[in-house]
C-alpha atoms as one frame of an Amber mdcrd trajectory, in Angstrom:
protein
  14.654 -29.074 -68.237  11.255 -30.129 -69.341   8.454 -28.590 -71.339   4.782
 -29.391 -71.767   4.857 -29.134 -75.551   7.345 -28.190 -78.318   8.208 -24.504
 -78.276   6.976 -23.933 -74.723   9.020 -22.275 -72.026  11.488 -24.652 -70.429
  11.281 -25.324 -66.704  13.985 -26.605 -64.416  13.106 -29.672 -62.357  12.912
 -28.540 -58.727  13.571 -32.064 -57.441  17.016 -31.947 -59.047  17.719 -28.610
 -57.390  16.692 -29.860 -53.953  18.716 -33.048 -54.336  21.848 -31.078 -55.307
  21.262 -28.722 -52.395  21.073 -31.706 -50.000  24.412 -32.984 -51.256  25.998
 -29.549 -50.856  24.640 -29.091 -47.344  25.904 -32.542 -46.345  29.352 -31.917
 -47.820  29.697 -28.497 -46.200  28.553 -29.857 -42.828  30.774 -32.956 -42.894
  33.818 -32.132 -40.766  35.827 -35.086 -42.147  36.081 -33.339 -45.541  38.615
 -30.567 -45.847  36.362 -27.993 -47.471  34.999 -24.569 -46.764  31.749 -24.020
 -44.931  30.120 -23.547 -48.320  30.099 -25.784 -51.358  29.209 -25.214 -54.986
  27.303 -27.350 -57.450  25.963 -27.409 -61.012  23.005 -28.990 -62.781  23.688
 -29.591 -66.455  20.808 -30.094 -68.890  21.113 -31.127 -72.541  19.199 -28.953
 -75.021  18.769 -28.634 -78.775  18.235 -24.872 -78.771  19.837 -21.697 -77.431
  21.496 -22.031 -74.045  19.788 -21.221 -70.803  21.655 -20.309 -67.635  20.868
 -19.568 -64.033  23.262 -18.801 -61.175  21.677 -18.694 -57.724  22.648 -18.732
 -54.068  20.532 -21.453 -52.449  20.820 -22.020 -48.690  24.218 -20.319 -48.717
  25.624 -22.405 -51.572  26.223 -21.327 -55.158  24.242 -23.446 -57.580  24.652
 -23.071 -61.309  22.083 -24.379 -63.748  23.609 -24.683 -67.181  22.578 -26.162
 -70.487  24.619 -27.864 -73.155  23.481 -27.459 -76.758  23.741 -30.915 -78.340
  22.991 -29.464 -81.775  26.696 -28.643 -82.251  29.831 -30.395 -83.388  31.624
 -32.640 -80.900  34.442 -30.117 -80.832  32.100 -27.317 -79.744  30.418 -29.549
 -77.162  33.840 -30.426 -75.715  34.857 -26.776 -75.642  31.661 -25.865 -73.795
  32.166 -28.617 -71.213  35.715 -27.371 -70.566  34.369 -23.819 -70.106  31.818
 -25.051 -67.575  34.469 -26.832 -65.515  36.856 -23.875 -65.488  34.207 -21.343
 -64.550
């Protein structure tokens, strides 16, 4: 995520989204992998403020955009990372 100035609305970087989508489309279309016709991916952004989330279906693939609040204890950061992997 990036912002123009402190306190401004955060924006997700579209280039990251398109790159992840390309990986997912390649994986789903590669017959040598034993996977479903769809694949799923996540972009993870570090933040120092309340979490932002987005869950979208992009070109038939689920893409999650998540944030990780680095203004927490290591224990809480680890717990959040585990939650992201399980969900």
